[in-house]
C-alpha positions in Angstrom: 9.4 -15.8 39.4 7.1 -12.8 39.2 8.5 -9.4 38.3 7.3 -6.4 40.3 7.8 -3.3 38.2 5.6 -1.2 40.4 8.0 -1.3 43.4 8.5 2.2 44.9 12.1 1.4 45.7 12.7 0.2 42.1 11.3 3.5 40.7 13.3 5.5 43.1 16.5 3.9 41.8 15.2 4.3 38.2 14.9 8.1 38.7 18.6 8.2 39.3 19.1 7.0 35.7 22.2 5.0 36.5 22.8 4.2 32.8 24.0 7.8 32.4 27.3 6.6 33.8 28.0 3.8 31.3 31.2 2.6 32.9 29.6 2.0 36.3 26.3 0.7 34.8 27.9 -2.0 32.7 30.4 -3.0 35.3 27.6 -3.6 37.8 25.7 -5.6 35.2 28.8 -7.6 34.5 29.4 -8.2 38.2 25.8 -9.4 38.9 25.9 -12.0 36.1 29.6 -13.0 36.1 29.0 -16.5 37.4 26.5 -17.3 34.6 27.9 -18.9 31.4 28.0 -16.7 28.3 26.1 -15.8 26.3 24.1 -14.2 29.0 21.2 -11.8 28.3 20.5 -9.4 31.2 17.6 -7.2 31.9 18.0 -4.1 34.1 14.7 -3.7 36.1 15.5 -0.1 36.8 15.8 0.7 33.1 12.7 -1.3 32.2 10.7 0.5 34.9 12.0 3.9 33.6 11.2 3.1 30.0 7.6 1.9 30.9 7.0 5.1 32.8 8.3 7.2 30.0 6.1 5.5 27.5 3.0 6.1 29.5 4.0 9.8 29.9 4.4 10.1 26.2 1.0 8.4 25.6 -0.8 11.2 27.4 -3.4 9.0 29.0 -4.1 6.6 26.1 -3.7 3.0 26.9 -0.6 1.2 25.4 -1.1 -2.1 23.7 2.2 -4.1 24.2 3.8 -5.4 21.0 4.9 -8.9 22.1 7.3 -9.4 19.2 9.5 -6.7 20.9 9.6 -8.7 24.1 9.2 -12.5 23.6 9.4 -13.1 27.3 6.1 -14.0 28.8 7.1 -13.0 32.3 8.1 -9.5 31.2 4.9 -9.1 29.2 2.8 -10.0 32.2 4.7 -7.6 34.4 4.3 -4.7 32.1 0.5 -5.4 31.7 0.1 -5.1 35.4 1.3 -1.5 35.3 -1.2 1.4 34.9 -1.4 2.7 31.3 -0.8 -0.7 29.6 -3.7 -2.7 28.2 -3.8 -5.6 25.8 -1.3 -7.4 23.6 -0.3 -6.8 20.0 0.8 -10.3 19.0 2.8 -11.3 15.8 1.4 -14.8 15.3 -2.0 -16.4 15.7 -0.4 -19.5 17.3 1.4 -17.2 19.8 -2.0 -15.5 20.5 -3.6 -18.9 21.1 -0.9 -19.8 23.5 -1.0 -16.5 25.4 -4.8 -16.7 25.6 -5.0 -20.4 26.7 -6.3 -21.7 30.0 -2.7 -22.8 30.7 -1.8 -19.2 31.0 -5.0 -18.1 32.7 -3.1 -16.5 35.6 -1.4 -14.1 33.3 -4.5 -12.0 32.8 -3.9 -11.8 29.0 -7.4 -11.7 27.6 -7.2 -9.0 24.9 -4.9 -9.9 22.0 -4.8 -8.4 18.6 -2.7 -10.3 16.0 -0.9 -7.6 14.2 -0.5 -9.6 10.9 -2.8 -11.7 8.7 -2.4 -15.5 8.9 -2.7 -18.4 6.5 -2.3 -21.0 9.3 -5.4 -23.1 8.7 -4.8 -25.2 11.8 -4.5 -22.2 14.0 -7.6 -20.7 12.5 -9.5 -23.9 13.0 -8.4 -23.9 16.7 -9.5 -20.3 17.1 -12.9 -20.9 15.5 -13.6 -24.0 17.6 -12.7 -22.4 21.0 -15.3 -19.8 22.3 -12.9 -18.5 25.0 -10.0 -18.0 22.5 -12.4 -16.4 20.0 -13.5 -13.9 22.7 -9.9 -12.9 23.6 -8.3 -12.8 20.1 -8.8 -10.5 17.2 -7.3 -11.3 13.8 -5.9 -8.9 11.2 -7.6 -8.6 7.8 -7.0 -6.5 4.7 -8.7 -8.5 2.0 -11.6 -10.8 1.2 -9.2 -13.7 0.5 -8.1 -13.7 4.2 -11.8 -14.2 5.2 -12.1 -17.1 2.8 -9.1 -18.7 4.5 -11.0 -18.6 7.8 -14.1 -20.1 6.2 -11.9 -22.8 4.6 -10.4 -23.6 8.0 -13.8 -23.8 9.8 -17.1 -22.7 8.2 -19.1 -20.1 10.1 -21.9 -22.7 10.9 -19.4 -24.8 12.8 -17.7 -22.1 14.8 -18.1 -21.8 18.6 -18.2 -18.0 18.3 -17.8 -15.3 15.7 -14.3 -14.3 14.7 -13.2 -10.9 15.8 -11.6 -8.8 13.0 -9.3 -5.8 12.9 -9.0 -4.0 9.6 -5.5 -3.0 8.5 -5.2 0.5 6.9 -2.0 1.2 5.0 -0.2 4.1 6.8 2.7 4.6 4.4 3.3 8.0 2.7 3.2 8.4 -1.1 5.5 11.3 -1.8 5.7 12.8 -5.3 9.4 13.5 -4.9 10.4 10.4 -2.9 7.9 7.8 -3.9 6.7 5.1 -1.5 7.9 5.8 2.1 7.1 3.2 4.8 6.5 -0.5 4.9 4.3 -2.4 2.5 1.5 -3.7 4.6 -2.2 -3.4 3.7 -3.5 -2.9 0.1 -6.3 -0.8 1.7 -5.3 2.8 1.6 -8.2 5.2 1.0 -11.2 5.8 3.3 -13.7 4.5 0.9 -11.7 1.3 0.5 -11.6 0.7 4.3 -15.3 1.4 4.5 -16.0 -1.1 1.7 -13.9 -3.7 3.5 -15.8 -3.1 6.7 -19.1 -3.5 4.9 -17.9 -6.7 3.2 -16.8 -8.3 6.6 -20.1 -7.4 8.3 -22.1 -9.0 5.5 -20.3 -12.4 5.9 -21.6 -14.8 8.5 -19.3 -15.5 11.5 -17.2 -12.3 11.5 -17.4 -9.2 13.6 -15.5 -5.9 12.9 -14.1 -4.6 16.2 -11.1 -2.5 15.4 -8.9 -0.7 12.9 -5.1 -0.5 12.9 -2.7 1.8 11.0 1.0 1.5 11.8 3.1 4.4 10.6 6.5 2.6 10.4 8.2 5.5 8.6 7.7 7.6 11.7 7.6 5.0 14.6 10.6 3.0 13.4 12.9 5.4 11.7 15.4 7.4 13.8 15.2 11.1 13.0 18.6 12.0 14.5 21.1 9.7 12.8 24.6 10.0 14.4 26.9 12.3 12.4 24.3 13.0 9.7 22.6 16.3 10.5 21.4 16.9 6.9 19.8 13.4 6.7 18.2 14.0 10.1 16.7 17.3 8.9 15.3 15.6 5.8 13.8 12.7 7.9 12.1 15.1 10.3 10.6 17.0 7.4 9.4 13.7 5.8 7.9 12.6 9.1 6.0 15.9 9.7 4.5 15.7 6.2 3.7 12.0 6.5 2.0 12.5 9.9 -0.1 15.4 8.6 -1.3 13.4 5.6 -2.0 10.3 7.7 -3.9 12.1 10.4 -6.5 13.4 7.8 -6.7 10.1 6.0 -7.0 8.1 9.3 -9.8 10.4 10.5 -11.8 10.0 7.3 -11.1 6.2 7.2 -12.4 5.7 10.8 -15.5 7.7 10.0 -16.2 5.5 6.9 -15.9 2.3 9.0 -18.1 3.7 11.8 -21.0 4.0 9.3 -21.2 0.2 9.2 -19.6 -1.1 12.4 -19.2 -0.2 16.1 -15.5 -0.1 16.8 -14.0 -1.1 20.2 -10.5 0.3 19.3 -8.5 2.3 16.8 -4.8 1.4 17.1 -1.8 3.3 15.8 1.7 4.4 16.4 4.8 2.7 17.8 7.6 3.6 20.2 8.9 6.3 17.8 5.6 8.1 17.1 3.5 7.8 20.3 3.0 11.6 20.9 2.0 12.3 17.3 -0.5 9.4 17.2 -1.9 9.9 20.6 -2.7 13.5 19.6 -5.3 12.3 17.1 -8.7 12.2 18.9 -10.0 9.3 16.8 -7.2 7.0 18.0 -8.1 5.1 21.1 -4.9 3.3 21.9 -1.2 3.2 20.8 1.2 0.3 20.4 4.7 0.0 21.8 7.1 -2.7 22.7 10.7 -1.9 21.6 10.8 1.2 23.8 10.6 -1.1 26.9 13.9 -2.8 26.2 15.6 0.2 24.7 17.7 -1.3 21.8 20.3 0.9 20.3 18.3 1.7 17.2 16.3 4.0 19.4 19.3 6.0 20.6 18.9 8.5 17.7 15.4 10.1 18.1 15.1 13.8 18.7 12.0 13.7 20.9 12.7 11.0 23.5 15.4 8.9 25.1 15.4 5.2 26.0 17.3 3.5 28.8 19.4 0.4 27.7 17.4 -2.2 29.6 18.6 -5.3 27.8 22.1 -6.3 26.7 24.1 -9.5 26.2 27.6 -10.5 27.3 30.0 -12.8 25.4 33.3 -14.3 26.4 36.7 -13.3 25.0 38.2 -16.6 23.9 41.4 -15.6 22.1 43.8 -12.8 21.1 44.7 -13.0 17.4 46.9 -9.9 17.9 47.9 -7.7 20.8 45.3 -5.1 19.8 42.4 -7.5 19.0 40.2 -9.7 21.1 37.9 -12.4 19.7 34.5 -13.2 21.2 32.7 -16.5 21.0 29.6 -15.8 19.0 28.1 -12.3 18.3 26.3 -12.5 15.0 22.9 -11.5 16.4 22.0 -9.4 13.4 18.7 -7.6 13.5 16.1 -7.7 10.7 15.7 -5.0 8.1 17.9 -3.6 5.4 21.5 -5.0 5.9 23.5 -2.1 7.3 25.9 -1.4 10.2 23.0 -0.1 12.3 21.6 -3.7 12.4 24.7 -5.0 14.1 25.0 -5.4 17.9 26.7 -2.4 19.5 29.7 -3.1 21.7 29.3 -0.9 24.8 31.6 -2.2 27.5 34.5 -2.0 27.8 34.2 1.3 25.9 36.3 1.8 22.8 35.7 -1.4 20.9 34.9 -1.7 17.2 34.3 -4.4 14.6 36.8 -5.6 12.0 35.3 -4.1 8.8 35.8 -7.3 6.9 34.3 -9.6 9.5 31.9 -7.6 11.6 29.7 -9.8 13.9 30.2 -13.5 13.2 28.0 -16.5 13.7 30.6 -18.2 15.9 33.3 -15.6 16.4 33.5 -11.8 16.5 36.9 -10.1 16.5 37.0 -6.7 18.0 39.7 -4.0 17.9 40.4 -0.7 19.6 42.3 0.6 22.6 40.2 -1.4 25.0 41.0 -4.7 23.2 44.7 -4.5 24.3 43.7 -5.1 28.0 41.2 -7.9 27.3 42.3 -11.5 27.8 40.6 -14.8 27.4 37.9 -15.2 30.0 37.0 -11.5 30.1 33.5 -10.4 29.1 32.3 -7.8 26.5 28.8 -6.4 26.7 26.7 -5.6 23.5 23.3 -4.0 22.9 21.1 -5.5 20.2 19.8 -3.3 17.4 16.1 -4.4 17.8 14.3 -5.6 20.8 12.6 -9.0 20.7 14.9 -10.7 18.2 17.6 -11.0 20.9 15.4 -13.4 22.7 15.5 -15.9 19.8 19.2 -16.4 20.8 18.6 -17.3 24.4 16.5 -19.6 26.6 16.4 -17.1 29.4 16.9 -13.5 30.5 18.5 -12.6 33.8 16.8 -9.8 35.7 19.2 -7.5 37.5 18.6 -4.8 40.1 21.5 -2.5 40.5 21.3 -2.6 44.3 22.1 -6.3 44.4 22.8 -9.5 42.6 21.0 -11.1 39.7 17.6 -12.6 40.3 16.5 -16.0 39.1 16.3 -16.2 35.2 13.0 -15.9 33.4 12.4 -18.1 30.3 12.1 -16.5 26.9 9.5 -17.8 24.5 12.3 -20.1 23.2 13.0 -21.2 26.8 9.4 -22.3 27.0 9.8 -24.3 23.9 8.0 -21.8 21.6 9.2 -20.5 18.3 6.5 -18.7 16.4 8.4 -17.1 13.5 
């Protein structure tokens, strides 16, 4: 089926923000999907439409490149790209990009894909270099000469159907004298003169074309600045993010200027769901990236500057009662990536008042929950949980069930996994 996220009726319902009444919201989600076997992953179209509109508002007119790793559902990706304000895909795997850009998916309109991470997949590089259409639609990520040599090893420039489009990855982490390295360890290229030198190196090599620059500030975009019950930590995080953003803005400006001396750039990409406003305010940035903010996982509940609607959640069956005040779910260990911590666990949201057993937490095949609400649960009841991060939830299911809160569930849409694809 084809999702229509531009429907005026859908947006009218979204403006009512039904998720502000959690008891009614989750009860309606449960009712709409009750006949489907658990685990069931549901998608509120009202919440998705609301999140998409809020992201475009925050972007202030800059186009948003959709991070596919945060969705991993082709039907949702296509629907979002049909909305005003969204343009292009930020993929996480070259094989994924080749699949999205293929003639088999020609009707999807996905013809502008940047692969957000370097690749060493020689077979995929060979396929890219030998396909002029794919090469015109896909841009690979590069931060070293060795990555260029991998491309040449896969298929020499003289044998390629078209030049390989290249995006340069600029390290956006913050180096604090007091705190050390803050952010993710991505590119080894940090200083403007280093990025300029890399751009010059790429342009000198046959069969490559520099078209873009990316700098992802994970320490701002992906770190909640209002952690629950930790006001002092939140104040420190906000201070860190202000200092990091100021340093990066100056460095990114100088870096882009250095690259423009040797190459014409089609795009300068930055940001993420948690940093859209800051990044969009830099005049040298031409687009921002976002994906997680569309599904609204619970890790984004604790940002000071914006809210997300819980668009995606999953339901599991209660299968036994080990004690009167506990209920055990079948499954539940859908743990998000990142540093192992409680905030990476799924969050039980309905019925309200459920908590994990500290010594078990979310298990691979069973998850016992306790709390006042557990007393009234019996085998066959359902419990709803929100995942910590967006796209990873789709690696546990073959399909997602769209739900509109004015009616029943719609026909399921396959996830990447449901289409037989597993890229990472």
